[in-house]
N, C-alpha and C positions, 0 to 999 in steps of 0.2 A: 417277839415283835421285830427284833433287829433282822432276823432271818427273812421274815416276810417283807420288810422294807427293802432289804438287799435284792430279794427276788423281783420285786416290782420295778426297782431301778434298772436291773439288767434287762427285764422285759421291755421297758420303755426305750432303752438304748437300741435294742434289736429292731423294734418297730420303726424308730427314727431312721436308721440306716436303710432299712427295707424300703421306706417311703422315698428316701433320696435316690435309691437305685431305680425305683419305678419312674421317678420324675426325670432322671437323666436319660433313661431309656426313651421316655415319651418325647423329651426335648430333642434327642438325637433323631428320632423318627420324624419329628416335625421339620427339623433342619433338612433332612434328606428329601422330604416331600417338597419343601420350598425349592431346593436346588434342582430337583427333577422338573418342577413346574417352570422355573426360569429357563432351563435347558430346552424344554419343549417349546416355550415361547420363542426362543432364539431360532430354533430349527424351523418353526412355522413361518417366521418372518423371512428367513433366508430362502425357504422353498418358494414362497409366494413372490419374493423379489426376483428370484432366478427365472421363474416362468414368465413374469412380466417383461423382464429384459429380453427374453427370447422373442417376444412378440413385437418389441419396439423396433422402429426403423433405424434409429441412430443413437449416438451417445446422449445427445440433449434430450430427446424424447424419452429415453430410458431413465434418465435422471429425474425428469418431472413425474413420470408415471410410477416410480418406485419411492418417491419422497416419503410416503407414509411408513413404509417398512424400514427405511433407513432411520427415520426419526424414532421409531419404536426401539431399534437396536441401540441407538445413542442413549435413549432414556434408561434402558437396562444397564448400560455402562460397562464397567470392567468385567462383570460376570459373562458378558457376551463375547469378549475378546478371543478366548481360546477357540470357540467354534468358528468365529469369523476368520481367524488366522488359518484354520484348516482349509477353508474355501479359497482364501487368497493364495495359499501355497500350491493349490492344485491346478496345474497347467492345463488340465483337460477341461476346466470350466471356462465359460465365456469370458474373454478378456474385458469386455465392457462391464460385466457383472463384478469381476474382481477389481477393476479400476474404481468403480463407484464405492465398493466396500472400503477400499484403501483411503480414497479421498474424503468421502462423506461420513464414513462411520469411524474408522480407526483414527482419522485425522481430527475428529471432534471428541472422541473419548480420551485420546492422548495417554494411553497406558504405556509405560516405559518398556514393558515386555515386548512391545512391537518393534523396538528399534533394531535389534539384530536381524529379525526376519525381513524387515524392510530393506536393510542394507544388503542382505543376501539377494533379494529380488532386484534391487537397483543395479548391482554389479554383475548380474547374470546376463551375458551377451546372447544367450539363447532364448531369453525371455521376450515376450511381446513388448514392443517399444512403448505402447500406451500404458501398460501396467508398470513398466519401469519408470516412466515419466511421473506418474502419480505417486509412486513410492518415493521418488526423489523429492517431490514437492512437500510431501507430508513429513519427511525427515527434517525439513526446515522448521517445522512447528515444535519439534522437541529440543532444538538448539543443543544437541548432544555432541561432544567433541569426537566421539567414535565415528561419526559420519563425515567429519571434515576432510579426511584424506580422499574418500570416494568422491565427494562433491568437488574437490579440487581437480581430480583426474577427469571428471566428466565435463569440466569447462573446455577441455581440448577434444571432446568427442566429435566425430564426424557428423553425428546426428544433431541438427540444429535444435530440435525439440528437447533433447536431453541437456544440451548446453544451456538453453534458456531456463529449463526446469531447475538446473543446478544453481544458476544465478538467483532465481526466485527463492530457492531454499536458503541460500547464503544470506539473503536479505533479512531473514528471520533471526539471524544471530546478532541481536542488538548489542552494541558496545563490545563485541568480541574482537580483540586484536588479532587473534589467529584467523578468524574469518575475513577480516579486513585485509590482512597480508595476502591471503589466498587470492582475493579479488584483485589486489594491486599487482600481483605477479601476472595475472591474466591481462590486466590493462596494459602493462608494460610490453607484453609479448604479442598483443593483437594489433593488426593493421586494419581490421574491418570497422567501418564507421558505426554500424549497428551494434556490434559487440562492445565497442568502447563506450557508446552511449549508455547501454544497459549496465555496464560496469560502474559508471559514475552514479547512475540511479541507485544501484545496490549499495555502493559505499555511503551514499546519503542515508539509506535505511539502516545500515549497520551503525553509522554515526560514531565511529571510534576516531579519536584525534590523529592517529597514525596516518590516516588517509589525507589529511589537509594539504600537505605539500603536493601530492599527486593530483588532487582536485584543482589546485591553483594552476598547475601545469596544463591540465586539460582545459581550463577556462581560457588560458592565454593561447595555447597552441593546439587545441583540439582539431580533429580531422573533419568535423562536421558541426553544424549548428546544434544537433541533438546532444552531442557530447558536451559542448559548451553550456547548453541550457541546463542539463542535469548537474553539471559541476557547479553552476551558479545556484541552483536550487539547494544543493547540499551545503555549500558554503554559507548560504543565507539562512539556513535553518537554525533555530535557537539551540538545538541539542548538539550542534557542531560549530558553534560560534567561536571565532578566534580573531585576534587583532590582524594577523597576516591575511586571513581570509577576507575580512572586511576591506582591507586595503586593496586586495586584488579585485574585489567587486567594484570598488570606487574607480580604479583604473579602467576596468572593462566598460564602465558606463559610457565612456567617450569613444569606445571602439564600435564602429557601425557594423562590424561583422559579428559582434557579440549579441546575445539575447538581451538587449538593453531594457526592454519593458519589464521582463521578469526580474532582472537585477534591481531595477528601480523599485518594484513592488516589494522585493525582499528587504531592501534597505529601509523602506518606510516602515515595514513591519518590525524591523529590528530597532526602530526609533533612532536611526542614525541621522538625526535631523540636520546637522550641519552639512554632511555630505550631500543629502538630498536637496537642501536649499541651494547649495552651490551649483548643482547640476541643473536645477530648474531655472536658476538665473541665466545659466549658459543657454538653455533652450529658448528662453524669452529673447535674449540678445540675438540669437540666430533667426528667430521669427522677424525681428525688427529689420533684418537685412533683406527681407522679402525674397526668400530662397525660391528655387524652382519647385514645381508641384510635387515631385517625388520626395524631395527633402522636407517640404512643408508637411506632406502627409505623414511622414515618419515622426516628425517632431510633435504633431498634433496627436498622433497615436500614443506617444509617450506621455504627453500631458493628460490625455484621457485616462491612461492607466494610473497616473498619480492621483488624479481627482477621485477616481473610482475607489482606490485603495483607502484614501483618507476617510470617505464617508461609509464605505462598506465595513471597515474594521474599526470604526469609531476612534480614529487616531487624531488627537488635537495637537497642533503646533501653531500657536498664535503668530509666531514670527514668519510663517510661510504665507500668511494672508496677502500681503502686498504683492508678492511674486505671483500668486495664483490670480489675483485681480488683473495684473498686467497681462497674464497669459489669456485670461478670459476675453479681454478687449481685442487681442491680436488674432485669436483663433477664428478660422472660418468653419471648421467642422462642427456640425450640430451635436454630434456625439461628445466631442471634447468639451464644448460649451456646457452641455447638460451635466457632465461629470464634474467639471470645475465649479459650476453653480451649486451643485449639491454639496461638494466638499466645503465651499465657503459658507454655505448655509449651516452646515453642521458645526463648523468651527466657531462662527460668529453669532449664529442665531438669526441673521438677517437674510432677506430674500434678495437674490441677485438676478440680473437679466430679466426684468419684468416682461420683456417682449418674447419673441420667438426663442425657443430652446432654454428659457429660464425656468425657474422652479414652478411657477403656476402653469406655464404652458406644458412643461414636461410631465407634470402630474396628470394633466388631462389627455395628452397625446403621446404618451410614452411609446405605444406600439407603432404608431405612424412614424414617429421620429426615427426609431431604431430600424424600421423597415426601409425607409428612404435612405438612411445612412448606409445600410447594408447594400442596397442597390448601387449607390455611388461607388462604394469600395469595390464591389464586384466588377463594375464597368472599368474602373481604373486598373484593376488587376488584369483584366482581359487585354486592355491596351498595352500594359507593360509586357505581358507574355507575347503579344503579337510583335512588339518592338524588339524582343530578344531573339526572335526566330531568324 
């Protein structure tokens, strides 16, 4: 009996392992089948996309007409990347086709195995510029340190599109001190107004505190309004807030060459109520002096921005009410009156200016008020332009 029992036991073990072997074989076959199916799906989408791009007239129409195939590749995800990279590396392929794959497919899948190939494409001077530009932009989505030296070099490229693509990519390196220092070096060495403006914009996107002193300098001494504007936006953002930055914004409020309205809006959003109230009092006092039309227009434009910000962003400061009430009485601009009325209505719950441009009127005639105001501003702008000739 023992021998029979032992025999049955051995037989059972043999059957068990034989079954496992068959199962593993079938699983392996199934896996290979799935892999081949995915590979075929990728190839089909790439083939259809390529033929569609060839028929398209330009980059934009190629993008719209191939959206379905690009979405399919993104849904497949990382298994699609090796085949896509093969096409992207092939210089004989249509540059528009390759650019779309880089920007819309690899840029959305975000597989790190793409980083080195994209760096190779971006630094290849013999490569198509559009393909290089898209490779540079997508590198910013990975925020990988390996790309920083290349992005820094391209800031000094003779190609304006590569330079801007590099700035765009560096803006994706949120809170990276290395990326911020790269852009700061560019800002210090550039004399071009447009480049300096974009540099300030990118430093605001990176939002690393190392940039604060340089943004303050741009706000005070910038070469153009655009540079000062983006420096103000950056310093006024919550993710780059600092005491020295707020003080610089406060000082710039009184500088008529600075972007005063944007600074005022930023300070209201930062809940710097004392600074804002002080400046609004100053504006009201200036209105009481009955200034010339140009100065009055500017003051009322600033007051309009303040009122709009209070009610749009639902910011309540009860202590600003008497200042806004004085401003409402002194303003001639219908747009400013409407914004101030809405701000006071939001803060106090009361209706202001029951007549023209007040809450009831503005509710009924918003389009007409804004249209008329726009016509007046356009007319005054034309007059100023003619006077400056």
